[in-house]
C-alpha positions as CSV (number, residue, x, y, z in Angstrom):
1,M,-10.8,14.2,-3.5
2,L,-9.8,10.8,-4.7
3,R,-11.6,9.2,-7.8
4,A,-11.8,5.9,-9.2
5,L,-10.9,5.3,-12.7
6,T,-12.6,2.4,-13.8
7,P,-13.7,2.1,-17.3
8,A,-17.4,0.0,-18.3
9,S,-14.7,-0.6,-21.4
10,I,-12.2,-3.1,-20.2
11,H,-11.8,-5.7,-18.3
12,P,-13.2,-4.6,-14.2
13,P,-10.0,-5.1,-11.8
14,F,-9.0,-8.2,-10.6
15,A,-9.5,-7.6,-7.0
16,R,-10.4,-4.9,-4.6
17,Y,-8.4,-2.1,-6.2
18,S,-8.5,0.8,-8.8
19,H,-7.4,0.6,-12.7
20,G,-6.2,3.8,-12.3
21,V,-6.7,7.1,-9.2
22,E,-7.1,10.4,-10.3
23,V,-5.5,13.3,-8.3
24,P,-6.7,16.7,-7.7
25,P,-5.2,20.2,-8.8
26,G,-2.9,20.6,-5.6
27,A,-2.6,17.9,-3.7
28,R,0.8,16.6,-2.4
29,L,2.5,13.5,-2.9
30,V,4.3,11.4,-0.2
31,F,6.2,8.9,-1.9
32,L,6.8,5.3,0.6
33,S,9.4,3.4,0.3
34,G,9.1,-0.4,0.2
35,Q,8.3,-1.3,3.0
36,L,9.1,-5.4,5.3
37,G,6.8,-7.4,7.4
38,I,10.0,-6.4,11.0
39,A,8.7,-4.9,13.9
40,A,10.6,-2.0,15.3
41,D,12.4,-4.7,18.0
42,A,14.2,-7.1,14.6
43,A,11.2,-9.0,14.9
44,I,10.0,-11.0,11.6
45,P,7.2,-13.1,12.3
46,E,7.2,-16.5,10.2
47,G,3.5,-15.4,8.3
48,A,3.0,-13.3,5.4
49,E,-0.2,-12.2,7.2
50,A,0.9,-10.9,10.0
51,Q,4.1,-8.9,8.2
52,T,1.2,-7.7,6.1
53,E,-0.3,-6.4,8.7
54,L,3.4,-5.1,10.2
55,I,4.0,-2.8,6.9
56,F,0.9,-1.4,6.6
57,D,2.0,-0.2,10.5
58,A,5.0,1.2,9.3
59,M,2.9,3.3,6.0
60,E,0.7,4.6,9.0
61,A,3.5,5.4,10.4
62,I,5.2,7.3,8.0
63,L,1.9,8.5,6.6
64,A,1.3,10.2,10.3
65,E,4.8,12.3,10.1
66,A,2.8,14.0,6.9
67,R,0.0,14.1,8.6
68,L,-1.8,11.7,6.3
69,G,-3.0,9.0,6.7
70,L,-3.8,5.2,5.1
71,R,-7.1,7.0,3.3
72,H,-4.9,8.5,1.1
73,V,-2.2,6.4,-0.1
74,V,-3.1,5.9,-4.2
75,R,-1.3,3.6,-6.0
76,L,0.5,0.3,-4.3
77,N,3.1,-1.9,-5.4
78,A,3.2,-4.6,-3.4
79,Y,5.9,-7.9,-3.7
80,L,5.4,-11.4,-2.8
81,A,8.2,-13.6,-2.0
82,G,5.1,-16.4,-3.5
83,R,1.8,-17.1,-5.4
84,E,0.8,-18.7,-1.5
85,H,1.0,-14.9,-0.1
86,L,-1.6,-14.4,-1.7
87,A,-4.4,-13.9,-0.2
88,A,-2.9,-13.2,4.0
89,Y,-1.6,-10.0,1.5
90,M,-4.8,-9.2,-0.2
91,A,-6.6,-9.5,3.3
92,V,-5.2,-6.7,5.1
93,R,-4.7,-4.3,2.4
94,D,-8.6,-4.7,1.7
95,R,-9.3,-4.3,4.9
96,R,-6.1,-1.8,5.6
97,V,-7.3,1.0,2.8
98,G,-9.3,3.3,2.3
99,E,-11.6,4.6,-0.8
100,P,-11.6,4.3,-2.9
101,P,-9.6,1.7,-3.0
102,P,-5.8,2.5,-4.4
103,A,-4.5,1.7,-7.7
104,S,-2.2,-1.2,-7.5
105,T,0.3,-4.1,-9.3
106,L,1.1,-7.8,-7.2
107,L,4.3,-9.2,-8.5
108,I,5.7,-12.4,-7.4
109,V,9.8,-12.0,-6.5
110,S,11.8,-15.0,-6.1
111,G,13.0,-13.7,-2.5
112,F,13.9,-10.7,-0.8
113,S,17.7,-9.3,0.7
114,R,16.2,-11.4,4.0
115,E,14.8,-15.1,3.3
116,A,12.6,-14.6,6.2
117,F,10.7,-12.1,4.7
118,K,8.1,-12.7,2.6
119,V,5.7,-9.6,1.8
120,E,7.7,-5.9,0.5
121,V,4.8,-2.9,-0.3
122,E,5.5,1.1,-1.5
123,A,3.2,3.2,-1.6
124,V,2.2,6.9,-3.1
125,A,-0.7,8.6,-1.2
126,A,-1.8,12.4,-2.1
127,G,-3.3,14.6,0.5
128,P,-3.9,18.6,1.0
129,A,-1.8,20.7,0.6
130,V,-0.2,21.7,3.6
131,R,-1.1,25.5,4.2
132,S,1.5,28.3,4.6
133,G,2.6,28.7,9.0
134,G,1.0,24.9,9.8
């Protein structure tokens, strides 16, 4: 269904992401707001890896509401509060996203709404159109 766009005429991706992802005609899109590493009980883990796991858990739950999963993610925008969190974020991202890997942008930012947050991720997913009656 999804097709990675990585032309040989340009520099290859620096990590596990696609330069572009083609979404087939008739697919529906789901846009996810930026998610932070906070548990349902408001606990915020100290480390970037644990926060990123919570973020991907939240994205998975949101997508499940639309009858989709992380394998349907076509675009990620990630924001890190420092380069020291890059390896932790990428390890979780690479393990949790499907094939083809999504198009992706990663920015280092000065911080978030609470100092405890290290990572924020927003996403776009594409899946099959919902059939009538369902």
